[in-house]
N, C-alpha and C positions, 0 to 999 in steps of 0.2 A: 505210532501218530495215531492222536485223537483222532474218533471218527465222529461224525452226526448223522442221525437215520431224521430223513426227511418224510414229509406226509405220505409219499406214495412206495414207502417202503424202502425207496434207495437209499445207498448208503453212499456219503461222499466225504473226502478229508479235509479238514478244515484248511489245508494247503491248495489242493484244489480249486474250491470255493475262495479263494483270495485270488486266487490265478483267473479264474473267471470274472470275479468283479472287477480286478484291474482290467480286465480286455473289455470291458463292457465299458466302463467308464473312462479308459483311454477314448474308445471308439466315440462315446460321446463329447469328450473337450476337444478331440482333433476336428469332427465335425463343425463345432461351435469357433473353432479356430479358424476354419477355412472360409465361414460367414463373417468374421470379423475383420479378414485380411482384406475384405472389398472394400473398408472405409479406413485402411490405414493408408498413410502418404508414403510413396516409394520416389524418392527425387532421381533415382535413377531409370526410371520409366518415363521415355519420349517420345514413346510411341502413342498417336492421336487415334482415336476410337473410331469406328465406323459413325457416317453419318445415319441420322435418324431419314427414315423414310416416309414423306408427307402423304396425308391419305384423304382428308376433306378439311374443313372446317364451319364451324357454325357460328352465324352471326348474335353478338351478346350487344347489350348497350355498353355503347362507349369501349367494347374489348371483341373476342372471338375466340373459339374454345376449338384449339386445333387437336385433331387426330394423328396420330403417326404410327409406325413401325419401329419398334426400338432396336437400335443397334444389340446385334448377340455377343459383344464383348463383356468379358469376364469381368472384368475391372468397370466398367460402367458404372458412374456414379448418379447422374442428372441428362434430362434434356432441358435445353433452355433455350430461349426466344429473346429477343431484343430488338426495338426500333428507335428512333432518335424523332422526339415528340415535336410539335411546334415551335418549342420554344430554344430547340438544338440539342435538349439534353438525352441522354440515352438511357433507356428505360429495361431493366432485365426482369424476366420471371423465368421461374425454374420450376421441373416437378420430379419427383424422387426418381430410381431409375424402374420401380417395379411396376408404374402407372404408364398410358399408352395416349393419355391427351393432357393436354394444357394450357390453361386460362392464360389469355393476356387482355388488359385494362390500360386505362387511359388513351384509349385513343380520341380525340377532343372531338373527332367529327365524325357524323355519319358518312357510308362509302367505303371505297376500298383504300387499303392500306399497305405498304410493302413491310415484311416484317423477314427477320432470318431467323432460324432454327436450327440449331448444334446440337451435339451431344458433348460430354465433360466426364472424362475418367477419374480414378480416386488420386491420379497424381495433378491433376489440372490441367490436361492435355484436351485441348478442344479438337471438335471435328470440323470437318469442311461444314462452313455454313450456307445454310441451303437460304434462297432469297425466296420468298413465295408471297402472293396477294389473298390477301383476307379482307371480307367485307365486315364493315362493322354498324350496330344499329345507333340509332341517335343517345349520346352520351348527357350524363347528369347536367354538364356542362352547359349542354345546349338549350336542354329541356328545360333548367332555369333561368335561362338569360330570354327564351320566349315567354316564359311566364311574367315576366318582371312586370310589376304595378306602381308605379310612384302616386299617391294621393297627396290631395291638400289636406291639410287638416288644420285645427285650430291650435295657432301657435305652436304648428308640429307639421312633419311632413310624414307620410306613412308609407312604407316599401314593403310590398308583400310578393312572395316568391313560392313556388312550388316546387319541391324535390320527390317526385314520384318513387326515385330507386335509392332516397334516404342515405346519400353518400355524405361526406364532408363536404359542402359549399360554400366558398367563401363571394362575399358579394361586398366589393367597394364601392360607396356612396360618394361623389363630389359634388360639394353644392357650393356654385359661385351666383353673389347678388352682390347688390349695392345696397350700404347703408350709414347713412350720413355721408354722402359723397365719399364714402370709401368704398373700395372694391375689396371683396372678402370672399377667403375662399377656403373651403372645411372639408376634410377627408374621413371618412369612417368605415372601419372593417367589420362587419358582421358573419358569423358563421352557423350554422346547425345542419342537423341531419334530419331533422322533421318532414313530412311531408308537406306540410304551410305553413309558412313561416310570415308572421307580422312584425313589422321592426319599424317605430314610432323613432323621428330624430326630433328634439324639441329645438324651435328657433322660433325668436319673433323679429318678423320684419312686415312691414307692408309692402315692399317690392317684389319684382316678380323672381323667383329663384330657377335655375338651370341646373337639373339633376342629372347629373353622367354618371350610369352603371355599367359598372363590370364584374362579370363572372369569373370566379378562378376555381379551380379544382385541384386536388393534393397531388397532382401527376404535373402540375405547373402550364396547364390547357388553361387559356384566357379568350372569354368571348365579350365581347362590346354588346352592351345594350342601348337601345336609341335614347338618344339625349331627349331630355322632357324639360317643359319651361312651364312653372305654374304659379299661384298667386296662394297665396295663405288664407286659409277661413279667418274672419273677424270677429268677434265675440266679447262679451265683455261682462263682469260679475253682477250679478239683478241685487239691486238694492233689496234690503230686507224692510226698509220703512213700511212698504204699503203691503206686508204681509200680516194675513191672520190665517188662523186654525179652526176648523168647523169645529162647535162642541162634541166633547168624546160622547160617542157613541150614534152621532147623527148617521144616518146612513145615506150614500151616495154611490148606491152599486155594491160597495164594500162597509162595514163600520168603520170611524174614524176611532184610534185606539183610544183605551182607557182614560188617557189625561192624565193622571196623577197616581202615584204609588212610590211609598216608601220617601217620599219627600224630593221627588225628582218629576218636575214639573213639564209637561210636552213642551210647552213654551219656551223650553230653555233649548230647543233645537234649531231655534231660528233667530236668537234673541244676539249672534253674531260674537258670542263668547264660548270659549273653552274651557277645557281644565286645566290648561295651560295658565289661564287667566283667572279664574276662581275654582276653588275646591269644590268638588261636588255637583260642578254645575253640569248632570246630564239628566237623561228621561230614562226610567226604567218602567218598560212595563210588568204587569203582570197577567197578559196573557200568553197563551201559548203560541208556537208559531204556525204559519205566518199570521204578523200581524199591520197594521197600515196607520201609517201618518199622511194626510190628506193637508196640502198646504195651498190654500187660496193667493194667488200672486198678485192679487188686486187689478191687474191689468192682462191681457193676452200679450204673453209671449214664445217665441221660439227658441227652446232650449236646445242646448249644448253639449256641456261637460255638468259633470258633479263631482263635489268634494267633500266626503264625508270625515267627520271626528270622532275617535272612539273615546270614549271612557278611562280615565287615567287610574286613579288614586293608588298613588303610592304607599309604599312605607319604608322607613329608615333604611333596611336592608334589600329593597327592590327597587332600583332604580327604573327598571320595565316597567312597574307596576301592571296595570291590567291590559296593555295595549299586546295588540295581536292573539290576545286568550278568549276562550270559547263562550264567554258569558257577554261580549262584545256581537254586536251585530257583523258579521263579517262575510255574509252572503245576503243580497239584495235583487228584488227586483223592482222596473219602473217603470210608470204608468203616466200617458198625457190623457186629459178629456178630451173626446172629440165632440164639439158640440154639433156638428152634423149629425153625426149618428147617435148622440147620447146615449156612448157609452164609454169604458176606458180601453184605449189605444196602448195596446202593449209595445216597448221600447225594447227594453232588453234586461239581461239578468246580469249581475259582477259579483264576482268573488274576489274578495281582497286576501291576497297571498301574503303567507308569514315570511317576511324576509329573511334574507339570509345576511346576517350582519357580523361584525369581527369581534364586536364588543356589545355587552348587556347596554350600555348608554346610549349607541346607537338605535333602539328601540324606541326609547324616549326623543330621539331627535326624529327621527320619522313620523313616530304617532302625533307627535307635536304637530308638524307640517301638513297632517293630514292624507286622506288617501284619494286621491281623482280617476274620473273613470271618464271617458266618452260615451254620451248615449247610445250612439251608433258606432261602435269599435270597427267594424268589419269595414265600414265606409264612412268616416265622419259626416255628420251633415247636420242641418237645424231637423227640429221635430216641429210637427201640424202645430199650428199656432194654439195655443190653450190658455186657460186660466187657472187650471187646476194641476198640480202636480201629484203624484203617490208614489210615495215611497213603501215598499212593503217589505219587510222584516223576513228572510228566509232562515237565518238562523240569530242566535243571540237575542238579550232583552234590554242591552244598554247603548245608546247612542249620546253623545254629547253636542252635534250641530251638523246642518244641511247647509250645504252653500251652492250654489246655480248659476250656472254661467250662460249667455244666450243673448238676444236681442229684442226688443220690442217688435212686436208683428207689423208687418206691412201691409 
């Protein structure tokens, strides 16, 4: 028999080496098989495992963390918990066999709740169910319902809520109102997992609107928020017939833009026309950002909304044209002249988001319609009475038209 020499000068036969190797590998495989058997399903086993021993619990938002002593059963697969929620639906949670705690969520209200904990073996047998009382903190659905605000806006209703836990919350809004003698009812559902959410609902009516809000979570818990009756704010398009532009370079706290560059006259931003009407009906500045367009409204107005139109300038192969692209003004700030303080009063900043569309032609449709914004998006209202409006371009060089909404100063 052939022999080999090892590094410590020990001589061993190949047959013995094979035997040793076989024994080592067999031991390793048997060890792995023993662990694998834990997860094998055996229909012949009908003996339930021992129940877990409850130790304590820790309150969580809309839930609880349960600490327990695991059963010693060799075929233990998991420790589970269940309860029935406010909608009568059974909710289950499970933790693997090697952990000693289990998180339970979906408890729709703060305070005490009864749950059941039990062990499950690899054959599916369940131990005795141990009923236990746990305490939950305020849930996401409770917190959201408490934070809901319904605000009147211009041809719209604004719904705001907070979701500090960043869970998926569903807000159902039902609108009841009378229009032209007919009772109308509309319901919409909105969802978000952002900490602060603002949702506008477009609506045109001069009658009171009853708004009913219901908040729901993914576990089926539902909470009613307070009903609200509101009247929408009323404004209108401000006629441009009385508008003028101070001369280029005139200083009014800031410089009026250069006024004329590359064939684009500044007067085109207030002529009531866009590139949908006339090709190359836009203004192009030669100034770096930021730059300003100051508009003299002719009379004092309280302003509410703005609509801007972008440069389009398409080609035969690009139906989108320049819409929602970097050389257009896509971010701007707004100011009104405060006559009492003799200074520009900051209103707000708006960024035109690039829309998500299904096809390129949708850019054309949206761009032609223009991009609107409330002057006060957080809580829509009228501005200070002013004769002068200032549009400050933060990004971009081109703009086709500016339209303002509001009412004559009272």
